C-alpha positions in Angstrom: 54.3 8.9 55.1 53.2 6.2 52.8 51.8 7.0 49.5 48.3 5.9 48.5 48.2 3.0 46.2 47.3 3.8 42.6 43.4 3.8 42.2 42.0 1.3 39.8 39.0 1.2 38.0 36.9 3.2 35.4 37.3 6.6 37.5 41.1 6.4 37.5 41.4 5.3 33.9 41.2 9.1 32.5 43.3 10.6 35.4 46.8 11.6 34.4 49.8 10.8 36.4 49.2 7.0 36.8 48.9 3.8 34.9 45.5 3.5 33.5 43.2 0.9 35.4 41.6 -2.1 33.9 38.8 -1.5 31.4 35.2 -2.0 32.5 32.4 -3.0 30.1 29.4 -0.8 30.5 26.1 -2.3 29.3 23.2 0.1 28.6 20.6 -2.3 27.3 18.4 -4.2 30.0 18.1 -7.8 29.4 14.4 -8.0 29.9 14.0 -5.3 27.2 15.8 -7.4 24.5 14.1 -7.5 21.3 12.3 -10.7 20.6 13.9 -12.2 17.5 11.5 -13.2 14.7 8.5 -12.9 16.6 6.6 -11.0 13.8 8.0 -13.4 11.1 6.8 -16.5 13.2 3.3 -14.8 13.2 3.4 -14.5 9.2 5.0 -18.0 8.9 2.4 -19.7 11.2 -0.5 -17.7 9.7 -1.8 -16.6 13.1 -4.5 -13.9 13.1 -1.9 -11.2 13.6 0.0 -12.6 10.5 -3.2 -12.9 8.6 -4.0 -9.1 9.5 -0.5 -8.2 8.3 -0.8 -9.9 5.0 -4.3 -8.7 4.3 -3.2 -5.2 4.8 -0.5 -5.7 2.3 -2.8 -7.3 -0.2 -5.5 -4.4 0.3 -2.6 -1.8 -0.3 -1.7 -3.5 -3.5 -5.3 -4.0 -4.7 -5.8 -0.3 -3.9 -2.8 0.7 -6.2 -4.0 -1.6 -9.0 -7.5 -0.2 -9.0 -6.4 3.3 -9.0 -4.1 2.7 -11.9 -6.8 0.8 -13.7 -9.0 3.6 -13.4 -6.4 6.0 -14.8 -6.0 3.6 -18.0 -9.8 3.2 -18.3 -10.4 7.0 -18.2 -7.2 7.8 -20.2 -7.9 5.3 -23.0 -11.7 4.4 -22.6 -12.7 8.0 -22.5 -11.1 8.9 -26.1 -14.2 7.6 -27.8 -16.3 9.8 -25.7 -14.2 12.8 -26.3 -14.1 12.2 -30.1 -18.0 11.6 -30.1 -18.5 14.9 -28.3 -16.1 16.8 -30.2 -16.4 15.2 -33.8 -14.1 18.1 -35.3 -11.3 17.0 -33.1 -11.7 13.3 -34.3 -11.2 14.8 -37.8 -8.0 16.8 -37.0 -4.9 15.4 -38.8 -1.3 15.6 -37.7 1.4 14.1 -40.1 -1.3 12.9 -42.4 -2.8 10.6 -39.7 -6.3 11.6 -37.8 -5.9 12.4 -34.2 -7.8 9.2 -32.9 -5.3 6.8 -34.6 -2.4 8.8 -33.7 -3.4 8.8 -29.9 -4.3 5.0 -30.1 -1.4 3.7 -32.1 1.4 6.1 -31.0 0.7 7.7 -27.6 -1.3 4.8 -25.9 2.1 2.6 -25.6 4.2 5.3 -23.8 1.1 6.0 -21.5 0.7 2.3 -20.6 4.5 2.1 -20.2 4.6 4.8 -17.7 1.2 3.6 -15.9 3.1 0.0 -15.7 6.2 1.7 -14.3 4.1 3.7 -11.9 2.4 0.4 -10.7 5.7 -1.3 -10.2 7.1 1.5 -8.0 4.1 2.0 -5.9 3.9 -2.0 -5.5 7.7 -2.1 -4.4 7.1 0.7 -2.1 4.4 -1.0 -0.3 6.2 -4.2 -0.1 9.2 -2.2 1.3 6.9 -0.7 3.9 5.6 -4.0 4.9 8.9 -5.3 5.1 10.3 -2.5 7.4 7.1 -3.0 9.5 7.8 -6.7 10.0 11.6 -6.1 10.7 11.0 -3.1 13.0 8.8 -5.5 15.4 11.4 -8.1 15.5 
């Protein structure tokens, strides 16, 4: 009786007792489903209606952040005169020999403005990162 020739191919590669067959490349991605490279970026560069809509959305998001934080500053610093007008005794309170209004405007205002500025930078960068992720995701 003659022995069967050793099988070759991917099914025999994992069998024991024989020489492994040649490797076979398995491709899972369909060529028709290959991502289009740079399509969204081209939309932005050519300023097409889609690209304009994407940029307009980013600008609106940045403007919304700026307006919200401007409101925080307006209420935080602009509301101080109203508070001291409604409560004159509070305006006469002294801490370390300095009246409270001067202390708030000369000392506390700067860290407050720094924190609002840092919050703006963080939120603006987050918006830009989300925009970049959106553009790169669709490429």
